[in-house]
Every structure is written in structure tokens, then in C-alpha cells.
C-alpha positions as CSV (number, residue, x, y, z in Angstrom):
1,X,22.0,-1.6,3.6
2,X,19.8,-4.7,3.9
3,X,18.7,-7.4,1.5
4,X,20.5,-8.0,-1.8
5,X,22.2,-4.6,-2.1
6,X,25.3,-4.0,-4.2
7,X,27.3,-0.8,-4.2
8,X,27.9,0.4,-7.7
9,X,29.3,3.6,-9.3
10,X,26.9,6.5,-8.6
11,X,24.8,7.9,-11.3
12,X,26.1,11.0,-13.1
13,X,24.6,14.4,-12.4
14,X,21.0,14.8,-13.8
15,X,17.3,14.5,-12.9
16,X,16.2,11.1,-11.6
17,X,12.6,10.0,-11.4
18,X,10.8,7.2,-9.7
19,X,7.3,5.8,-9.8
20,X,5.7,3.0,-7.7
21,X,2.1,1.8,-7.9
22,X,-0.5,1.9,-5.2
23,X,-2.3,-1.3,-4.3
24,X,-5.8,-2.7,-3.5
25,X,-6.0,-5.6,-1.1
26,X,-8.6,-8.3,-1.6
27,X,-8.1,-10.5,1.5
28,X,-5.5,-11.3,4.2
29,X,-4.9,-7.8,5.4
30,X,-4.0,-7.8,9.1
31,X,-2.3,-11.2,8.9
32,X,0.9,-9.4,7.9
33,X,0.9,-7.4,11.1
34,X,3.2,-8.6,13.9
35,X,2.9,-10.7,16.0
36,X,0.4,-12.8,13.9
37,X,2.7,-13.8,11.0
38,X,5.5,-14.8,13.3
39,X,3.1,-17.0,15.3
40,X,0.8,-18.5,12.7
41,X,2.0,-17.2,9.3
42,X,0.1,-14.7,7.2
43,X,-0.9,-14.3,3.5
44,X,-2.3,-11.5,1.5
45,X,-3.9,-11.3,-1.9
46,X,-3.5,-7.9,-3.6
47,X,-3.0,-6.1,-6.9
48,X,-1.4,-2.8,-7.9
49,X,-3.4,-0.2,-9.8
50,X,-2.7,2.8,-12.1
51,X,-2.3,5.3,-9.3
52,X,1.2,6.0,-8.1
53,X,3.7,7.6,-5.7
54,X,6.2,9.8,-7.6
55,X,9.6,11.1,-6.7
56,X,12.1,13.3,-8.5
57,X,15.7,14.0,-7.5
58,X,18.0,16.8,-8.7
59,X,21.6,17.0,-7.4
60,X,22.9,20.2,-5.9
61,X,26.5,21.3,-5.2
62,X,26.2,21.7,-1.4
63,X,25.5,19.2,1.5
64,X,21.8,20.1,1.9
65,X,18.7,18.2,0.9
66,X,15.6,20.1,0.1
67,X,12.4,17.9,0.4
68,X,9.2,19.2,-1.1
69,X,5.9,17.3,-0.5
70,X,3.2,18.4,-2.9
71,X,0.6,16.3,-1.0
72,X,1.3,17.9,2.4
73,X,2.2,21.4,1.0
74,X,5.4,21.3,3.0
75,X,9.1,22.0,2.2
76,X,11.9,21.3,4.6
77,X,15.7,21.3,4.4
78,X,18.1,18.8,5.9
79,X,21.8,19.4,6.5
80,X,23.6,16.1,5.7
81,X,26.4,17.0,8.1
82,X,24.0,17.1,11.1
83,X,22.4,14.0,12.6
84,X,20.1,15.7,15.1
85,X,17.5,17.2,12.8
86,X,13.8,16.2,12.4
87,X,12.0,17.1,9.2
88,X,9.0,18.5,11.0
89,X,6.3,16.4,9.4
90,X,8.4,14.8,6.7
91,X,10.1,12.2,8.9
92,X,9.6,9.4,6.4
93,X,11.5,11.2,3.7
94,X,14.2,12.3,6.1
95,X,14.7,8.8,7.5
96,X,15.2,7.5,3.9
97,X,17.7,10.3,3.3
98,X,19.6,9.3,6.5
99,X,19.6,5.6,5.6
100,X,21.4,6.4,2.3
101,X,23.7,9.0,3.8
102,X,27.1,9.2,2.1
103,X,29.7,11.5,3.5
104,X,31.3,11.8,0.1
105,X,28.1,12.7,-1.7
106,X,26.5,16.1,-2.3
107,X,23.0,17.2,-1.6
108,X,19.9,17.2,-3.8
109,X,16.4,18.4,-4.2
110,X,13.6,15.9,-3.7
111,X,10.0,16.5,-5.1
112,X,7.4,14.0,-3.9
113,X,3.8,13.5,-4.9
114,X,1.2,10.8,-4.7
115,X,-2.1,10.0,-6.4
116,X,-3.7,9.3,-3.1
117,X,-3.2,10.9,0.4
118,X,-1.9,9.1,3.4
119,X,-4.7,7.3,5.2
120,X,-6.5,6.5,2.0
121,X,-6.2,2.7,2.5
122,X,-4.2,2.3,-0.8
123,X,-0.8,1.9,0.9
124,X,0.3,5.4,-0.1
125,X,2.9,6.0,2.7
126,X,4.7,2.7,2.1
127,X,4.5,3.1,-1.6
128,X,6.1,6.5,-1.3
129,X,8.8,4.9,0.8
130,X,9.4,2.3,-2.0
131,X,9.6,5.1,-4.6
132,X,12.1,7.0,-2.4
133,X,14.2,3.8,-1.8
134,X,14.4,3.2,-5.5
135,X,15.2,6.8,-6.2
136,X,17.9,7.2,-3.6
137,X,19.4,3.8,-4.3
138,X,19.9,4.7,-7.9
139,X,21.3,8.1,-7.0
140,X,23.8,6.6,-4.6
141,X,24.7,3.7,-7.0
142,X,23.2,1.0,-4.8
143,X,21.6,-1.8,-6.9
144,X,18.5,-3.2,-5.1
145,X,16.4,-6.1,-6.3
146,X,12.6,-6.1,-5.6
147,X,12.9,-8.0,-2.4
148,X,15.8,-5.8,-1.1
149,X,13.9,-2.6,-2.0
150,X,10.7,-3.7,-0.2
151,X,12.7,-5.0,2.8
152,X,14.6,-1.7,3.2
153,X,11.5,0.4,2.7
154,X,9.7,-1.7,5.4
155,X,12.7,-1.4,7.7
156,X,12.9,2.4,7.4
157,X,9.1,2.9,8.1
158,X,8.5,0.2,10.7
159,X,11.8,-0.2,12.5
160,X,13.7,3.1,12.1
161,X,10.6,5.2,12.7
162,X,8.6,2.7,14.7
163,X,5.3,3.3,12.7
164,X,2.8,0.6,13.3
165,X,1.7,-1.4,10.3
166,X,1.9,-4.5,8.2
167,X,4.4,-5.8,5.7
168,X,2.4,-6.2,2.5
169,X,2.5,-2.7,1.0
170,X,6.2,-2.3,0.2
171,X,6.3,-5.7,-1.5
172,X,3.2,-5.0,-3.5
173,X,4.7,-1.6,-4.7
174,X,8.1,-3.0,-5.5
175,X,6.9,-6.1,-7.4
176,X,3.7,-4.8,-9.0
177,X,0.9,-6.9,-10.5
178,X,-1.3,-9.5,-8.9
179,X,0.4,-11.2,-6.0
180,X,-0.2,-13.8,-3.3
181,X,2.3,-12.8,-0.6
182,X,3.2,-15.1,2.3
183,X,4.6,-13.9,5.6
184,X,6.4,-15.9,8.2
185,X,10.1,-16.4,8.9
186,X,10.6,-14.7,5.5
187,X,8.4,-13.0,2.9
188,X,7.6,-14.8,-0.3
189,X,6.0,-13.1,-3.3
190,X,4.0,-15.4,-5.6
191,X,3.1,-13.5,-8.8
192,X,-0.2,-14.7,-10.3
193,X,-0.4,-15.3,-14.1
194,X,-3.8,-13.9,-15.0
195,X,-5.4,-14.2,-18.4
196,X,-6.1,-10.8,-20.1
197,X,-9.8,-11.6,-20.3
198,X,-10.1,-12.1,-16.6
199,X,-8.1,-8.9,-15.8
200,X,-10.2,-6.9,-18.2
201,X,-13.5,-8.2,-16.8
202,X,-12.2,-7.6,-13.2
203,X,-11.4,-4.0,-14.1
204,X,-14.9,-3.2,-15.4
205,X,-16.5,-4.9,-12.4
206,X,-14.5,-3.2,-9.6
207,X,-14.7,0.4,-8.3
208,X,-13.3,2.4,-5.5
209,X,-15.6,4.5,-3.3
210,X,-14.0,7.2,-1.2
211,X,-15.7,7.5,2.2
212,X,-14.8,11.2,2.5
213,X,-12.3,10.8,5.3
214,X,-8.8,9.5,5.7
215,X,-7.5,8.0,8.9
216,X,-4.4,7.2,10.9
217,X,-3.9,3.5,10.1
218,X,-1.6,3.0,13.1
219,X,-4.5,3.6,15.5
220,X,-6.6,0.8,14.0
221,X,-3.5,-1.5,13.8
222,X,-2.5,-0.8,17.4
223,X,-6.0,-1.8,18.6
224,X,-5.9,-5.0,16.5
225,X,-2.4,-5.8,17.9
226,X,-3.6,-5.3,21.5
227,X,-6.5,-7.7,20.9
228,X,-4.2,-10.4,19.3
229,X,-1.7,-10.1,22.2
230,X,-4.6,-10.4,24.6
231,X,-5.8,-13.6,22.9
232,X,-9.1,-12.1,21.7
233,X,-11.2,-14.9,20.1
234,X,-12.9,-12.5,17.7
235,X,-9.7,-10.9,16.5
236,X,-7.8,-14.2,16.1
237,X,-10.8,-15.9,14.4
238,X,-11.1,-13.0,12.0
239,X,-7.4,-13.2,11.1
240,X,-7.5,-16.9,10.6
241,X,-10.6,-16.5,8.3
242,X,-8.7,-13.9,6.4
243,X,-5.9,-16.3,5.6
244,X,-8.4,-18.9,4.4
245,X,-10.2,-16.4,2.2
246,X,-7.0,-15.2,0.6
247,X,-6.3,-18.7,-0.6
248,X,-9.9,-19.3,-1.7
249,X,-10.0,-15.9,-3.6
250,X,-6.7,-16.6,-5.2
251,X,-8.1,-19.8,-6.6
252,X,-11.3,-18.0,-7.8
253,X,-9.2,-15.4,-9.7
254,X,-7.0,-18.0,-11.3
255,X,-10.1,-20.0,-12.4
256,X,-11.9,-16.8,-13.7
257,X,-14.7,-17.3,-11.2
258,X,-15.3,-13.6,-10.8
259,X,-18.9,-13.6,-9.5
260,X,-17.8,-16.0,-6.7
261,X,-14.7,-13.7,-6.2
262,X,-17.1,-10.7,-5.7
263,X,-19.2,-12.6,-3.2
264,X,-16.0,-13.6,-1.3
265,X,-15.0,-9.9,-1.1
266,X,-18.0,-9.3,1.0
267,X,-17.1,-12.3,3.3
268,X,-13.6,-10.9,3.6
269,X,-15.1,-7.6,4.9
270,X,-17.3,-9.5,7.4
271,X,-14.3,-11.3,8.8
272,X,-12.1,-8.2,8.7
273,X,-14.5,-6.3,11.0
274,X,-14.0,-9.0,13.7
275,X,-10.4,-7.9,14.1
276,X,-11.2,-4.5,15.7
277,X,-14.3,-2.3,16.3
278,X,-12.4,0.6,14.8
279,X,-12.3,-0.9,11.3
280,X,-15.8,0.2,10.4
281,X,-18.1,3.1,11.3
282,X,-21.5,4.5,10.5
283,X,-20.5,6.2,7.2
284,X,-18.8,3.1,5.9
285,X,-21.8,0.9,6.8
286,X,-24.2,3.4,5.1
287,X,-22.2,3.4,1.8
288,X,-21.8,-0.4,1.9
289,X,-25.6,-0.8,2.3
290,X,-26.3,1.6,-0.6
291,X,-23.9,-0.2,-2.9
292,X,-25.2,-3.7,-2.1
293,X,-28.8,-2.5,-2.5
294,X,-27.9,-1.2,-6.0
295,X,-26.1,-4.1,-7.5
296,X,-22.8,-4.6,-5.7
297,X,-22.1,-8.3,-4.9
298,X,-19.6,-7.5,-2.2
299,X,-16.9,-5.1,-1.1
300,X,-14.4,-4.2,1.7
301,X,-12.3,-1.4,3.0
302,X,-9.0,-1.5,1.2
303,X,-6.6,-0.7,4.1
304,X,-6.6,-0.9,7.9
305,X,-10.1,0.5,8.1
306,X,-11.8,3.5,9.7
307,X,-12.0,5.5,6.4
308,X,-10.3,5.8,3.1
309,X,-11.6,3.8,0.1
310,X,-14.1,0.9,-0.1
311,X,-13.6,-1.5,-2.9
312,X,-16.8,-2.8,-4.5
313,X,-17.5,-5.6,-7.0
314,X,-20.5,-5.1,-9.3
315,X,-21.7,-6.8,-12.4
316,X,-20.9,-4.5,-15.3
317,X,-24.6,-4.2,-16.3
318,X,-25.6,-2.9,-12.9
319,X,-22.5,-1.0,-11.9
320,X,-23.8,2.3,-13.2
321,X,-26.7,2.1,-10.8
322,X,-24.4,1.6,-7.8
323,X,-22.3,4.5,-8.9
324,X,-25.3,6.8,-9.3
325,X,-26.6,5.8,-5.8
326,X,-23.3,6.3,-4.1
327,X,-22.6,9.6,-5.7
328,X,-26.1,10.8,-4.7
329,X,-25.1,9.9,-1.1
330,X,-22.1,12.2,-1.5
331,X,-19.4,9.6,-2.1
332,X,-16.7,10.0,-4.8
333,X,-16.2,7.0,-7.2
334,X,-12.9,6.1,-8.8
335,X,-12.6,3.6,-11.5
336,X,-9.1,2.3,-12.3
337,X,-7.0,-0.1,-14.3
338,X,-4.5,-2.6,-13.0
339,X,-0.8,-1.9,-13.2
340,X,1.3,-5.0,-13.9
341,X,4.7,-3.4,-13.3
342,X,6.2,-2.4,-10.0
343,X,8.7,0.3,-9.0
344,X,10.4,2.1,-12.0
345,X,13.3,4.5,-11.9
346,X,14.7,6.4,-14.8
347,X,16.9,9.3,-15.7
348,X,15.3,12.4,-17.2
């Protein structure tokens, strides 16, 4: 195990549940992707919302693990006494199971479900890994604090499986709430103390617009990484601007300067697109133009780019017009509330 993990007595037989919140990112995305944070340090401003990755675990008497993914419509079985098996499409879950492998423990059934599909830009894959880490940690009697949970979830996904991506998502899911997260030699999560009035006004001013497609974030991230390694002026300038914007937008939030925050969201999108030509496309640009022509002050794609959700900021009195115009263009709108708590596990 990694991080602050402590072996405890395993939980008694029974159903275990876990829930971890998905996140929206406001600025700084990409500065958490190696090699940039190691070279220059990165920072991300994000918040978790009331959409979740869920997991359920039920012990069984044999040495098999049955993994069912409601999102992918797949079910696989893993023999804990064999180390040479692939889950055939559920490799994330299998990798977590292997990490927590205990030769003295029995098998179990896992049921997994998420409020958003992989590639939505809401950090769903990493959030599911956090939910799994919390679920399996509790089942095996391993106490993990928020940092250790996020670190282990990141290690399984990025190191064990070699999936390209940043570091922000597991920390957002584990800690929950509004956070300014710094990346360098180590990760530091700085929770933001936000007044209720500011949070409530932000909720009614923001909306998520689904572009109609999901995407493989690793393709976009790999292209960004190639450009950074090649010393691309545009990519590096975009990343440096993202860092500055994350700091400025944090200040705007803490001061309750929400109109300014909405305008900065648009500037964050402008700078994000400099990092890779794969981040935007014709459909995203079409929806962005429709939203801004109908009252949105600014917006940005919430994840790596290329599809998924666009986050828009609109004055409440004009928001309904933007929603109507986007829906008329075939987009699906999702309003949400913020989730102030991170990973939760409990016994049913």
C-alpha cells in the first residue's frame, strides 16, 4: 500500500457501499499532467458536484471476484488465485482488486455504476477508482486517509495500468468540495471556505451542456504531452496562463466576484485551446457560440477536451434563454448542485 495506510481488522461479512463525487474543473487543467508539474509546478481550481461514482461489495465464500459494470453493460469474473487474467474491458476494476489482494481473504461481488460515462470530462474514471479504493480498503481493513486514497487511486490508474492523464481527479473525488490543488514534488489540497450565498448564486449561474459525444481523454493528453516535451511555445504558454488563471479565479470566488469569475471562465477556455488542437472541434465551437450569443458570459470544456461537457456561466435572469437555444441545437443541459463532501463508505 502507499500513503498513510494502516492495516486494521477486516470488516465483518455484509454489504459495503461507496460513493465518490464527480468534479467540474474551472482552471488549471493540464498543469497536473506530467512532465509539466515536475518542471514548473501546477495548480487546479475545481469543485465536486452532486453526481457520483458508486460501488457495492458483497462477500462470497469462494476465491472469485465477480465485477459487474452497469455503465458498460459488462460482467467479468476474476480468480484471485491466478495472476495472469485480464478483465476484458474492466481492467481498472481488476487492477484495484489485484492491488488489495489478500491470500487469506475470500472473494466478493462488485457492482459499479456512475452518473456519467467515461469520457464525459467529469473525471468519472478516476472517481470510480477512488470509490473502488475506498470500498476495497474498508473491506480488507485498510484505513486510508484522503491523501492516501487519492494517491493509491492515481497509482493504480496511471502507474499500474499506464493510462495517460493528470493527477487532479482522484484528489477532487477523495476530498470533495471546492479546492485549489497544487502539484509539484507533492500534492497539496487547499480547501476553500466559501460563503453559502456565493455557492448558491454560483449553482444557479452554472450549467453543464453535453456535446453529444464522449472521447478518449488519453488521446488529447498524449498530444498535449508531446507538444510540451517538444517545447511548443503555444502549449507551454497555454499551460502557464492556466496556472495564473487558477489563482485569479480562486481569488474571484473567495471575494464573491462571480460575474468576473464567469468572464475568466471564457479566458480559461481560450488558453486551454492553445495546449492542443484536439481540445476543441466544430461542434464544441458551435455550442459555445450559441451559448454566448444567448447570455453566457463564458465557459469551457470540463475535462481534457474533444467532447464531453461544456461548463457555462450565465446570469440567472438570462440563463433560461441560453438553455432554450442550446436545447434547440440538440444539446442536453444538466443543472447541478455542489457536493461539499468527498468519498463516503458505509455498511448496508
